[in-house]
PDB file of N, CA, C, O and CB in Angstrom:
ATOM      1  N   UNK A   1      93.174 106.983 127.621  1.00  0.00           N
ATOM      2  CA  UNK A   1      94.382 106.281 127.270  1.00  0.00           C
ATOM      3  C   UNK A   1      95.565 107.213 127.506  1.00  0.00           C
ATOM      4  O   UNK A   1      95.465 108.421 127.295  1.00  0.00           O
ATOM      5  CB  UNK A   1      94.334 105.786 125.804  1.00  0.00           C
ATOM      6  N   UNK A   2      96.667 106.653 127.937  1.00  0.00           N
ATOM      7  CA  UNK A   2      97.868 107.441 128.213  1.00  0.00           C
ATOM      8  C   UNK A   2      99.058 106.855 127.471  1.00  0.00           C
ATOM      9  O   UNK A   2      99.146 105.643 127.272  1.00  0.00           O
ATOM     10  CB  UNK A   2      98.154 107.495 129.728  1.00  0.00           C
ATOM     11  N   UNK A   3      99.969 107.723 127.065  1.00  0.00           N
ATOM     12  CA  UNK A   3     101.213 107.302 126.444  1.00  0.00           C
ATOM     13  C   UNK A   3     102.242 107.090 127.533  1.00  0.00           C
ATOM     14  O   UNK A   3     102.435 107.958 128.385  1.00  0.00           O
ATOM     15  CB  UNK A   3     101.707 108.339 125.403  1.00  0.00           C
ATOM     16  N   UNK A   4     102.905 105.947 127.515  1.00  0.00           N
ATOM     17  CA  UNK A   4     103.947 105.624 128.482  1.00  0.00           C
ATOM     18  C   UNK A   4     105.131 105.073 127.708  1.00  0.00           C
ATOM     19  O   UNK A   4     104.977 104.164 126.892  1.00  0.00           O
ATOM     20  CB  UNK A   4     103.442 104.601 129.562  1.00  0.00           C
ATOM     21  N   UNK A   5     106.305 105.615 127.959  1.00  0.00           N
ATOM     22  CA  UNK A   5     107.534 105.091 127.360  1.00  0.00           C
ATOM     23  C   UNK A   5     108.112 104.046 128.302  1.00  0.00           C
ATOM     24  O   UNK A   5     108.192 104.267 129.510  1.00  0.00           O
ATOM     25  CB  UNK A   5     108.572 106.233 127.083  1.00  0.00           C
ATOM     26  N   UNK A   6     108.514 102.909 127.747  1.00  0.00           N
ATOM     27  CA  UNK A   6     109.109 101.840 128.541  1.00  0.00           C
ATOM     28  C   UNK A   6     110.561 101.691 128.095  1.00  0.00           C
ATOM     29  O   UNK A   6     110.849 101.507 126.913  1.00  0.00           O
ATOM     30  CB  UNK A   6     108.315 100.488 128.379  1.00  0.00           C
ATOM     31  N   UNK A   7     111.457 101.772 129.055  1.00  0.00           N
ATOM     32  CA  UNK A   7     112.884 101.713 128.762  1.00  0.00           C
ATOM     33  C   UNK A   7     113.537 100.580 129.536  1.00  0.00           C
ATOM     34  O   UNK A   7     113.134 100.293 130.664  1.00  0.00           O
ATOM     35  CB  UNK A   7     113.562 103.049 129.097  1.00  0.00           C
ATOM     36  N   UNK A   8     114.547  99.926 128.945  1.00  0.00           N
ATOM     37  CA  UNK A   8     115.247  98.871 129.671  1.00  0.00           C
ATOM     38  C   UNK A   8     116.279  99.416 130.665  1.00  0.00           C
ATOM     39  O   UNK A   8     116.950  98.639 131.343  1.00  0.00           O
ATOM     40  CB  UNK A   8     115.928  97.945 128.690  1.00  0.00           C
ATOM     41  N   UNK A   9     116.410 100.727 130.756  1.00  0.00           N
ATOM     42  CA  UNK A   9     117.392 101.288 131.693  1.00  0.00           C
ATOM     43  C   UNK A   9     116.865 101.274 133.120  1.00  0.00           C
ATOM     44  O   UNK A   9     115.702 100.945 133.354  1.00  0.00           O
ATOM     45  CB  UNK A   9     117.761 102.720 131.290  1.00  0.00           C
ATOM     46  N   UNK A  10     117.708 101.625 134.059  1.00  0.00           N
ATOM     47  CA  UNK A  10     117.342 101.605 135.478  1.00  0.00           C
ATOM     48  C   UNK A  10     116.251 102.635 135.768  1.00  0.00           C
ATOM     49  O   UNK A  10     116.057 103.565 134.985  1.00  0.00           O
ATOM     50  CB  UNK A  10     118.579 101.876 136.359  1.00  0.00           C
ATOM     51  N   UNK A  11     115.536 102.478 136.891  1.00  0.00           N
ATOM     52  CA  UNK A  11     114.522 103.474 137.259  1.00  0.00           C
ATOM     53  C   UNK A  11     115.102 104.886 137.347  1.00  0.00           C
ATOM     54  O   UNK A  11     114.456 105.843 136.920  1.00  0.00           O
ATOM     55  CB  UNK A  11     113.884 103.100 138.590  1.00  0.00           C
ATOM     56  N   UNK A  12     116.303 105.027 137.892  1.00  0.00           N
ATOM     57  CA  UNK A  12     116.923 106.353 137.962  1.00  0.00           C
ATOM     58  C   UNK A  12     117.166 106.918 136.569  1.00  0.00           C
ATOM     59  O   UNK A  12     116.989 108.115 136.340  1.00  0.00           O
ATOM     60  CB  UNK A  12     118.243 106.288 138.738  1.00  0.00           C
ATOM     61  N   UNK A  13     117.571 106.060 135.644  1.00  0.00           N
ATOM     62  CA  UNK A  13     117.812 106.499 134.271  1.00  0.00           C
ATOM     63  C   UNK A  13     116.542 106.958 133.587  1.00  0.00           C
ATOM     64  O   UNK A  13     116.547 107.959 132.872  1.00  0.00           O
ATOM     65  CB  UNK A  13     118.443 105.387 133.473  1.00  0.00           C
ATOM     66  N   UNK A  14     115.449 106.234 133.800  1.00  0.00           N
ATOM     67  CA  UNK A  14     114.168 106.622 133.204  1.00  0.00           C
ATOM     68  C   UNK A  14     113.678 107.946 133.772  1.00  0.00           C
ATOM     69  O   UNK A  14     113.192 108.804 133.035  1.00  0.00           O
ATOM     70  CB  UNK A  14     113.116 105.534 133.437  1.00  0.00           C
ATOM     71  N   UNK A  15     113.809 108.108 135.078  1.00  0.00           N
ATOM     72  CA  UNK A  15     113.386 109.354 135.708  1.00  0.00           C
ATOM     73  C   UNK A  15     114.234 110.521 135.220  1.00  0.00           C
ATOM     74  O   UNK A  15     113.712 111.595 134.924  1.00  0.00           O
ATOM     75  CB  UNK A  15     113.469 109.240 137.233  1.00  0.00           C
ATOM     76  N   UNK A  16     115.535 110.307 135.138  1.00  0.00           N
ATOM     77  CA  UNK A  16     116.424 111.364 134.646  1.00  0.00           C
ATOM     78  C   UNK A  16     116.065 111.757 133.220  1.00  0.00           C
ATOM     79  O   UNK A  16     116.028 112.943 132.893  1.00  0.00           O
ATOM     80  CB  UNK A  16     117.889 110.910 134.713  1.00  0.00           C
ATOM     81  N   UNK A  17     115.797 110.760 132.363  1.00  0.00           N
ATOM     82  CA  UNK A  17     115.427 111.026 130.972  1.00  0.00           C
ATOM     83  C   UNK A  17     114.139 111.844 130.916  1.00  0.00           C
ATOM     84  O   UNK A  17     114.031 112.784 130.128  1.00  0.00           O
ATOM     85  CB  UNK A  17     115.260 109.702 130.189  1.00  0.00           C
ATOM     86  N   UNK A  18     113.164 111.486 131.752  1.00  0.00           N
ATOM     87  CA  UNK A  18     111.886 112.194 131.772  1.00  0.00           C
ATOM     88  C   UNK A  18     112.078 113.642 132.222  1.00  0.00           C
ATOM     89  O   UNK A  18     111.510 114.557 131.626  1.00  0.00           O
ATOM     90  CB  UNK A  18     110.888 111.477 132.698  1.00  0.00           C
ATOM     91  N   UNK A  19     112.869 113.851 133.259  1.00  0.00           N
ATOM     92  CA  UNK A  19     113.088 115.194 133.787  1.00  0.00           C
ATOM     93  C   UNK A  19     113.969 116.030 132.860  1.00  0.00           C
ATOM     94  O   UNK A  19     113.669 117.198 132.611  1.00  0.00           O
ATOM     95  CB  UNK A  19     113.719 115.116 135.169  1.00  0.00           C
ATOM     96  N   UNK A  20     115.038 115.450 132.354  1.00  0.00           N
ATOM     97  CA  UNK A  20     115.969 116.179 131.485  1.00  0.00           C
ATOM     98  C   UNK A  20     115.298 116.670 130.213  1.00  0.00           C
ATOM     99  O   UNK A  20     115.577 117.770 129.738  1.00  0.00           O
ATOM    100  CB  UNK A  20     117.154 115.296 131.128  1.00  0.00           C
ATOM    101  N   UNK A  21     114.413 115.850 129.665  1.00  0.00           N
ATOM    102  CA  UNK A  21     113.751 116.196 128.411  1.00  0.00           C
ATOM    103  C   UNK A  21     112.370 116.802 128.601  1.00  0.00           C
ATOM    104  O   UNK A  21     111.655 117.049 127.630  1.00  0.00           O
ATOM    105  CB  UNK A  21     113.641 114.982 127.550  1.00  0.00           C
ATOM    106  N   UNK A  22     111.992 117.043 129.862  1.00  0.00           N
ATOM    107  CA  UNK A  22     110.695 117.639 130.178  1.00  0.00           C
ATOM    108  C   UNK A  22     109.557 116.929 129.438  1.00  0.00           C
ATOM    109  O   UNK A  22     108.704 117.558 128.812  1.00  0.00           O
ATOM    110  CB  UNK A  22     110.700 119.130 129.825  1.00  0.00           C
ATOM    111  N   UNK A  23     109.578 115.589 129.535  1.00  0.00           N
ATOM    112  CA  UNK A  23     108.570 114.786 128.841  1.00  0.00           C
ATOM    113  C   UNK A  23     107.192 114.993 129.462  1.00  0.00           C
ATOM    114  O   UNK A  23     107.048 115.075 130.682  1.00  0.00           O
ATOM    115  CB  UNK A  23     108.950 113.297 128.876  1.00  0.00           C
ATOM    116  N   UNK A  24     106.193 115.074 128.605  1.00  0.00           N
ATOM    117  CA  UNK A  24     104.814 115.260 129.065  1.00  0.00           C
ATOM    118  C   UNK A  24     104.127 113.916 129.301  1.00  0.00           C
ATOM    119  O   UNK A  24     102.938 113.873 129.618  1.00  0.00           O
ATOM    120  CB  UNK A  24     104.016 116.087 128.045  1.00  0.00           C
ATOM    121  N   UNK A  25     104.867 112.827 129.149  1.00  0.00           N
ATOM    122  CA  UNK A  25     104.321 111.495 129.386  1.00  0.00           C
ATOM    123  C   UNK A  25     105.239 110.754 130.349  1.00  0.00           C
ATOM    124  O   UNK A  25     106.370 111.173 130.595  1.00  0.00           O
ATOM    125  CB  UNK A  25     104.160 110.705 128.052  1.00  0.00           C
ATOM    126  N   UNK A  26     104.751 109.678 130.876  1.00  0.00           N
ATOM    127  CA  UNK A  26     105.492 108.895 131.857  1.00  0.00           C
ATOM    128  C   UNK A  26     106.527 108.009 131.175  1.00  0.00           C
ATOM    129  O   UNK A  26     106.262 107.418 130.128  1.00  0.00           O
ATOM    130  CB  UNK A  26     104.536 108.044 132.693  1.00  0.00           C
ATOM    131  N   UNK A  27     107.705 107.924 131.782  1.00  0.00           N
ATOM    132  CA  UNK A  27     108.745 107.001 131.331  1.00  0.00           C
ATOM    133  C   UNK A  27     109.007 106.025 132.472  1.00  0.00           C
ATOM    134  O   UNK A  27     109.326 106.437 133.587  1.00  0.00           O
ATOM    135  CB  UNK A  27     110.063 107.766 130.908  1.00  0.00           C
ATOM    136  N   UNK A  28     108.872 104.736 132.192  1.00  0.00           N
ATOM    137  CA  UNK A  28     109.063 103.717 133.224  1.00  0.00           C
ATOM    138  C   UNK A  28     110.216 102.802 132.845  1.00  0.00           C
ATOM    139  O   UNK A  28     110.647 102.769 131.693  1.00  0.00           O
ATOM    140  CB  UNK A  28     107.772 102.897 133.433  1.00  0.00           C
ATOM    141  N   UNK A  29     110.706 102.062 133.828  1.00  0.00           N
ATOM    142  CA  UNK A  29     111.827 101.152 133.616  1.00  0.00           C
ATOM    143  C   UNK A  29     111.359  99.712 133.519  1.00  0.00           C
ATOM    144  O   UNK A  29     110.427  99.287 134.202  1.00  0.00           O
ATOM    145  CB  UNK A  29     112.843 101.293 134.737  1.00  0.00           C
ATOM    146  N   UNK A  30     112.031  98.980 132.652  1.00  0.00           N
ATOM    147  CA  UNK A  30     111.794  97.550 132.500  1.00  0.00           C
ATOM    148  C   UNK A  30     113.122  96.882 132.153  1.00  0.00           C
ATOM    149  O   UNK A  30     113.329  96.436 131.025  1.00  0.00           O
ATOM    150  CB  UNK A  30     110.712  97.266 131.403  1.00  0.00           C
ATOM    151  N   UNK A  31     114.033  96.818 133.155  1.00  0.00           N
ATOM    152  CA  UNK A  31     115.365  96.278 132.890  1.00  0.00           C
ATOM    153  C   UNK A  31     115.367  94.867 132.295  1.00  0.00           C
ATOM    154  O   UNK A  31     116.316  94.503 131.600  1.00  0.00           O
ATOM    155  CB  UNK A  31     116.151  96.274 134.156  1.00  0.00           C
ATOM    156  N   UNK A  32     114.347  94.079 132.546  1.00  0.00           N
ATOM    157  CA  UNK A  32     114.278  92.725 131.994  1.00  0.00           C
ATOM    158  C   UNK A  32     113.518  92.634 130.685  1.00  0.00           C
ATOM    159  O   UNK A  32     113.332  91.544 130.144  1.00  0.00           O
ATOM    160  CB  UNK A  32     113.645  91.813 132.984  1.00  0.00           C
ATOM    161  N   UNK A  33     113.074  93.782 130.171  1.00  0.00           N
ATOM    162  CA  UNK A  33     112.291  93.822 128.924  1.00  0.00           C
ATOM    163  C   UNK A  33     111.066  92.908 128.983  1.00  0.00           C
ATOM    164  O   UNK A  33     110.804  92.159 128.042  1.00  0.00           O
ATOM    165  CB  UNK A  33     113.172  93.423 127.739  1.00  0.00           C
ATOM    166  N   UNK A  34     110.311  92.971 130.093  1.00  0.00           N
ATOM    167  CA  UNK A  34     109.128  92.125 130.244  1.00  0.00           C
ATOM    168  C   UNK A  34     107.828  92.942 130.256  1.00  0.00           C
ATOM    169  O   UNK A  34     106.750  92.350 130.201  1.00  0.00           O
ATOM    170  CB  UNK A  34     109.237  91.308 131.527  1.00  0.00           C
ATOM    171  N   UNK A  35     107.890  94.258 130.324  1.00  0.00           N
ATOM    172  CA  UNK A  35     106.677  95.093 130.442  1.00  0.00           C
ATOM    173  C   UNK A  35     106.352  95.701 129.087  1.00  0.00           C
ATOM    174  O   UNK A  35     106.681  96.861 128.837  1.00  0.00           O
ATOM    175  CB  UNK A  35     106.866  96.218 131.513  1.00  0.00           C
ATOM    176  N   UNK A  36     105.697  94.920 128.188  1.00  0.00           N
ATOM    177  CA  UNK A  36     105.464  95.405 126.829  1.00  0.00           C
ATOM    178  C   UNK A  36     104.003  95.334 126.397  1.00  0.00           C
ATOM    179  O   UNK A  36     103.718  95.438 125.204  1.00  0.00           O
ATOM    180  CB  UNK A  36     106.300  94.620 125.869  1.00  0.00           C
ATOM    181  N   UNK A  37     103.089  95.163 127.315  1.00  0.00           N
ATOM    182  CA  UNK A  37     101.684  95.011 126.950  1.00  0.00           C
ATOM    183  C   UNK A  37     100.822  96.012 127.703  1.00  0.00           C
ATOM    184  O   UNK A  37     101.209  96.530 128.751  1.00  0.00           O
ATOM    185  CB  UNK A  37     101.207  93.583 127.233  1.00  0.00           C
ATOM    186  N   UNK A  38      99.647  96.273 127.147  1.00  0.00           N
ATOM    187  CA  UNK A  38      98.713  97.166 127.828  1.00  0.00           C
ATOM    188  C   UNK A  38      97.992  96.410 128.941  1.00  0.00           C
ATOM    189  O   UNK A  38      98.309  95.252 129.212  1.00  0.00           O
ATOM    190  CB  UNK A  38      97.694  97.763 126.827  1.00  0.00           C
ATOM    191  N   UNK A  39      97.032  97.055 129.578  1.00  0.00           N
ATOM    192  CA  UNK A  39      96.321  96.442 130.706  1.00  0.00           C
ATOM    193  C   UNK A  39      95.599  95.160 130.307  1.00  0.00           C
ATOM    194  O   UNK A  39      95.376  94.285 131.144  1.00  0.00           O
ATOM    195  CB  UNK A  39      95.323  97.426 131.289  1.00  0.00           C
ATOM    196  N   UNK A  40      95.233  95.047 129.032  1.00  0.00           N
ATOM    197  CA  UNK A  40      94.563  93.845 128.545  1.00  0.00           C
ATOM    198  C   UNK A  40      95.537  92.826 127.990  1.00  0.00           C
ATOM    199  O   UNK A  40      95.134  91.862 127.340  1.00  0.00           O
ATOM    200  CB  UNK A  40      93.557  94.206 127.488  1.00  0.00           C
ATOM    201  N   UNK A  41      96.836  93.039 128.249  1.00  0.00           N
ATOM    202  CA  UNK A  41      97.905  92.148 127.797  1.00  0.00           C
ATOM    203  C   UNK A  41      98.031  92.105 126.271  1.00  0.00           C
ATOM    204  O   UNK A  41      98.399  91.084 125.689  1.00  0.00           O
ATOM    205  CB  UNK A  41      97.663  90.748 128.326  1.00  0.00           C
ATOM    206  N   UNK A  42      97.717  93.240 125.641  1.00  0.00           N
ATOM    207  CA  UNK A  42      97.824  93.347 124.193  1.00  0.00           C
ATOM    208  C   UNK A  42      98.992  94.265 123.858  1.00  0.00           C
ATOM    209  O   UNK A  42      99.080  95.386 124.360  1.00  0.00           O
ATOM    210  CB  UNK A  42      96.500  93.874 123.567  1.00  0.00           C
ATOM    211  N   UNK A  43      99.881  93.779 123.009  1.00  0.00           N
ATOM    212  CA  UNK A  43     100.998  94.589 122.544  1.00  0.00           C
ATOM    213  C   UNK A  43     100.487  95.535 121.465  1.00  0.00           C
ATOM    214  O   UNK A  43      99.991  95.087 120.432  1.00  0.00           O
ATOM    215  CB  UNK A  43     102.162  93.696 122.006  1.00  0.00           C
ATOM    216  N   UNK A  44     100.603  96.815 121.692  1.00  0.00           N
ATOM    217  CA  UNK A  44     100.074  97.804 120.759  1.00  0.00           C
ATOM    218  C   UNK A  44     101.109  98.274 119.746  1.00  0.00           C
ATOM    219  O   UNK A  44     100.776  98.465 118.577  1.00  0.00           O
ATOM    220  CB  UNK A  44      99.544  98.986 121.518  1.00  0.00           C
ATOM    221  N   UNK A  45     102.355  98.464 120.168  1.00  0.00           N
ATOM    222  CA  UNK A  45     103.418  98.899 119.270  1.00  0.00           C
ATOM    223  C   UNK A  45     104.734  98.772 119.991  1.00  0.00           C
ATOM    224  O   UNK A  45     104.817  99.036 121.190  1.00  0.00           O
ATOM    225  CB  UNK A  45     103.194 100.350 118.781  1.00  0.00           C
ATOM    226  N   UNK A  46     105.765  98.372 119.275  1.00  0.00           N
ATOM    227  CA  UNK A  46     107.092  98.272 119.868  1.00  0.00           C
ATOM    228  C   UNK A  46     108.131  98.574 118.796  1.00  0.00           C
ATOM    229  O   UNK A  46     107.963  98.219 117.629  1.00  0.00           O
ATOM    230  CB  UNK A  46     107.326  96.865 120.490  1.00  0.00           C
ATOM    231  N   UNK A  47     109.185  99.223 119.204  1.00  0.00           N
ATOM    232  CA  UNK A  47     110.300  99.520 118.311  1.00  0.00           C
ATOM    233  C   UNK A  47     111.567  99.315 119.124  1.00  0.00           C
ATOM    234  O   UNK A  47     111.892 100.134 119.985  1.00  0.00           O
ATOM    235  CB  UNK A  47     110.213 100.987 117.717  1.00  0.00           C
ATOM    236  N   UNK A  48     112.277  98.240 118.862  1.00  0.00           N
ATOM    237  CA  UNK A  48     113.445  97.862 119.655  1.00  0.00           C
ATOM    238  C   UNK A  48     114.692  97.948 118.791  1.00  0.00           C
ATOM    239  O   UNK A  48     114.702  97.516 117.638  1.00  0.00           O
ATOM    240  CB  UNK A  48     113.284  96.436 120.240  1.00  0.00           C
ATOM    241  N   UNK A  49     115.740  98.514 119.370  1.00  0.00           N
ATOM    242  CA  UNK A  49     117.029  98.605 118.684  1.00  0.00           C
ATOM    243  C   UNK A  49     118.097  97.991 119.586  1.00  0.00           C
ATOM    244  O   UNK A  49     118.249  98.417 120.731  1.00  0.00           O
ATOM    245  CB  UNK A  49     117.382 100.094 118.324  1.00  0.00           C
ATOM    246  N   UNK A  50     118.838  96.996 119.091  1.00  0.00           N
ATOM    247  CA  UNK A  50     119.915  96.413 119.903  1.00  0.00           C
ATOM    248  C   UNK A  50     120.958  97.446 120.317  1.00  0.00           C
ATOM    249  O   UNK A  50     121.554  97.334 121.388  1.00  0.00           O
ATOM    250  CB  UNK A  50     120.591  95.289 119.138  1.00  0.00           C
ATOM    251  N   UNK A  51     121.176  98.441 119.477  1.00  0.00           N
ATOM    252  CA  UNK A  51     122.118  99.527 119.786  1.00  0.00           C
ATOM    253  C   UNK A  51     121.341 100.620 120.519  1.00  0.00           C
ATOM    254  O   UNK A  51     120.522 101.309 119.910  1.00  0.00           O
ATOM    255  CB  UNK A  51     122.805 100.095 118.474  1.00  0.00           C
ATOM    256  N   UNK A  52     121.589 100.784 121.814  1.00  0.00           N
ATOM    257  CA  UNK A  52     120.830 101.722 122.633  1.00  0.00           C
ATOM    258  C   UNK A  52     120.926 103.166 122.136  1.00  0.00           C
ATOM    259  O   UNK A  52     120.082 103.994 122.479  1.00  0.00           O
ATOM    260  CB  UNK A  52     121.308 101.649 124.058  1.00  0.00           C
ATOM    261  N   UNK A  53     121.940 103.472 121.337  1.00  0.00           N
ATOM    262  CA  UNK A  53     122.090 104.854 120.875  1.00  0.00           C
ATOM    263  C   UNK A  53     121.156 105.190 119.719  1.00  0.00           C
ATOM    264  O   UNK A  53     121.013 106.359 119.361  1.00  0.00           O
ATOM    265  CB  UNK A  53     123.523 105.105 120.456  1.00  0.00           C
ATOM    266  N   UNK A  54     120.519 104.183 119.133  1.00  0.00           N
ATOM    267  CA  UNK A  54     119.535 104.418 118.071  1.00  0.00           C
ATOM    268  C   UNK A  54     118.183 104.602 118.722  1.00  0.00           C
ATOM    269  O   UNK A  54     117.688 103.711 119.413  1.00  0.00           O
ATOM    270  CB  UNK A  54     119.504 103.241 117.037  1.00  0.00           C
ATOM    271  N   UNK A  55     117.593 105.747 118.503  1.00  0.00           N
ATOM    272  CA  UNK A  55     116.312 106.084 119.129  1.00  0.00           C
ATOM    273  C   UNK A  55     115.207 106.159 118.084  1.00  0.00           C
ATOM    274  O   UNK A  55     115.448 106.511 116.929  1.00  0.00           O
ATOM    275  CB  UNK A  55     116.414 107.418 119.889  1.00  0.00           C
ATOM    276  N   UNK A  56     114.013 105.829 118.503  1.00  0.00           N
ATOM    277  CA  UNK A  56     112.850 105.944 117.641  1.00  0.00           C
ATOM    278  C   UNK A  56     112.541 107.415 117.416  1.00  0.00           C
ATOM    279  O   UNK A  56     112.527 108.203 118.362  1.00  0.00           O
ATOM    280  CB  UNK A  56     111.633 105.210 118.248  1.00  0.00           C
ATOM    281  N   UNK A  57     112.296 107.780 116.178  1.00  0.00           N
ATOM    282  CA  UNK A  57     111.977 109.163 115.845  1.00  0.00           C
ATOM    283  C   UNK A  57     110.565 109.500 116.327  1.00  0.00           C
ATOM    284  O   UNK A  57     109.660 108.671 116.223  1.00  0.00           O
ATOM    285  CB  UNK A  57     112.106 109.402 114.319  1.00  0.00           C
ATOM    286  N   UNK A  58     110.374 110.710 116.852  1.00  0.00           N
ATOM    287  CA  UNK A  58     109.047 111.107 117.337  1.00  0.00           C
ATOM    288  C   UNK A  58     107.944 110.943 116.292  1.00  0.00           C
ATOM    289  O   UNK A  58     106.823 110.566 116.634  1.00  0.00           O
ATOM    290  CB  UNK A  58     109.084 112.543 117.795  1.00  0.00           C
ATOM    291  N   UNK A  59     108.250 111.220 115.020  1.00  0.00           N
ATOM    292  CA  UNK A  59     107.213 111.079 113.992  1.00  0.00           C
ATOM    293  C   UNK A  59     106.794 109.621 113.805  1.00  0.00           C
ATOM    294  O   UNK A  59     105.651 109.350 113.439  1.00  0.00           O
ATOM    295  CB  UNK A  59     107.709 111.649 112.662  1.00  0.00           C
ATOM    296  N   UNK A  60     107.711 108.677 114.054  1.00  0.00           N
ATOM    297  CA  UNK A  60     107.347 107.262 113.992  1.00  0.00           C
ATOM    298  C   UNK A  60     106.386 106.901 115.119  1.00  0.00           C
ATOM    299  O   UNK A  60     105.438 106.143 114.913  1.00  0.00           O
ATOM    300  CB  UNK A  60     108.602 106.380 114.064  1.00  0.00           C
ATOM    301  N   UNK A  61     106.628 107.435 116.294  1.00  0.00           N
ATOM    302  CA  UNK A  61     105.753 107.167 117.442  1.00  0.00           C
ATOM    303  C   UNK A  61     104.375 107.771 117.197  1.00  0.00           C
ATOM    304  O   UNK A  61     103.358 107.120 117.435  1.00  0.00           O
ATOM    305  CB  UNK A  61     106.368 107.734 118.749  1.00  0.00           C
ATOM    306  N   UNK A  62     104.340 108.998 116.730  1.00  0.00           N
ATOM    307  CA  UNK A  62     103.053 109.654 116.459  1.00  0.00           C
ATOM    308  C   UNK A  62     102.277 108.934 115.365  1.00  0.00           C
ATOM    309  O   UNK A  62     101.055 108.812 115.451  1.00  0.00           O
ATOM    310  CB  UNK A  62     103.274 111.114 116.059  1.00  0.00           C
ATOM    311  N   UNK A  63     102.970 108.458 114.341  1.00  0.00           N
ATOM    312  CA  UNK A  63     102.304 107.695 113.282  1.00  0.00           C
ATOM    313  C   UNK A  63     101.711 106.401 113.835  1.00  0.00           C
ATOM    314  O   UNK A  63     100.601 106.014 113.468  1.00  0.00           O
ATOM    315  CB  UNK A  63     103.291 107.381 112.144  1.00  0.00           C
ATOM    316  N   UNK A  64     102.457 105.730 114.723  1.00  0.00           N
ATOM    317  CA  UNK A  64     101.947 104.499 115.341  1.00  0.00           C
ATOM    318  C   UNK A  64     100.715 104.792 116.190  1.00  0.00           C
ATOM    319  O   UNK A  64      99.756 104.020 116.185  1.00  0.00           O
ATOM    320  CB  UNK A  64     103.037 103.832 116.205  1.00  0.00           C
ATOM    321  N   UNK A  65     100.740 105.897 116.912  1.00  0.00           N
ATOM    322  CA  UNK A  65      99.571 106.271 117.731  1.00  0.00           C
ATOM    323  C   UNK A  65      98.369 106.563 116.851  1.00  0.00           C
ATOM    324  O   UNK A  65      97.245 106.212 117.211  1.00  0.00           O
ATOM    325  CB  UNK A  65      99.889 107.498 118.608  1.00  0.00           C
ATOM    326  N   UNK A  66      98.581 107.197 115.707  1.00  0.00           N
ATOM    327  CA  UNK A  66      97.486 107.506 114.793  1.00  0.00           C
ATOM    328  C   UNK A  66      96.801 106.245 114.267  1.00  0.00           C
ATOM    329  O   UNK A  66      95.602 106.261 113.986  1.00  0.00           O
ATOM    330  CB  UNK A  66      98.001 108.334 113.632  1.00  0.00           C
ATOM    331  N   UNK A  67      97.548 105.169 114.134  1.00  0.00           N
ATOM    332  CA  UNK A  67      96.958 103.922 113.607  1.00  0.00           C
ATOM    333  C   UNK A  67      96.078 103.216 114.626  1.00  0.00           C
ATOM    334  O   UNK A  67      95.299 102.333 114.265  1.00  0.00           O
ATOM    335  CB  UNK A  67      98.056 102.976 113.154  1.00  0.00           C
ATOM    336  N   UNK A  68      96.192 103.595 115.895  1.00  0.00           N
ATOM    337  CA  UNK A  68      95.402 102.923 116.936  1.00  0.00           C
ATOM    338  C   UNK A  68      93.936 103.342 116.938  1.00  0.00           C
ATOM    339  O   UNK A  68      93.080 102.577 117.382  1.00  0.00           O
ATOM    340  CB  UNK A  68      96.001 103.203 118.293  1.00  0.00           C
ATOM    341  N   UNK A  69      93.633 104.539 116.450  1.00  0.00           N
ATOM    342  CA  UNK A  69      92.255 105.043 116.403  1.00  0.00           C
ATOM    343  C   UNK A  69      91.563 104.959 117.760  1.00  0.00           C
ATOM    344  O   UNK A  69      90.410 104.540 117.859  1.00  0.00           O
ATOM    345  CB  UNK A  69      91.449 104.266 115.371  1.00  0.00           C
ATOM    346  N   UNK A  70      92.278 105.361 118.791  1.00  0.00           N
ATOM    347  CA  UNK A  70      91.702 105.319 120.146  1.00  0.00           C
ATOM    348  C   UNK A  70      91.323 106.699 120.607  1.00  0.00           C
ATOM    349  O   UNK A  70      90.824 106.863 121.720  1.00  0.00           O
ATOM    350  CB  UNK A  70      92.679 104.693 121.140  1.00  0.00           C
TER     351      UNK A  70
END
């Protein structure tokens, strides 16, 4: 299993974010907010903020991953 961040920003924006922050996981773009499921079409976790400047805290993401037991 792999962790992938999905962002509504442009592909260039996602790539820049990944490179600027030296992310160890993939960041992909979904400008239409349609790519939210795993390969089996199951939504595992989502945290959406209408205000783009509000970001999910890393500890929230890690806690969500811990609940998956994968």
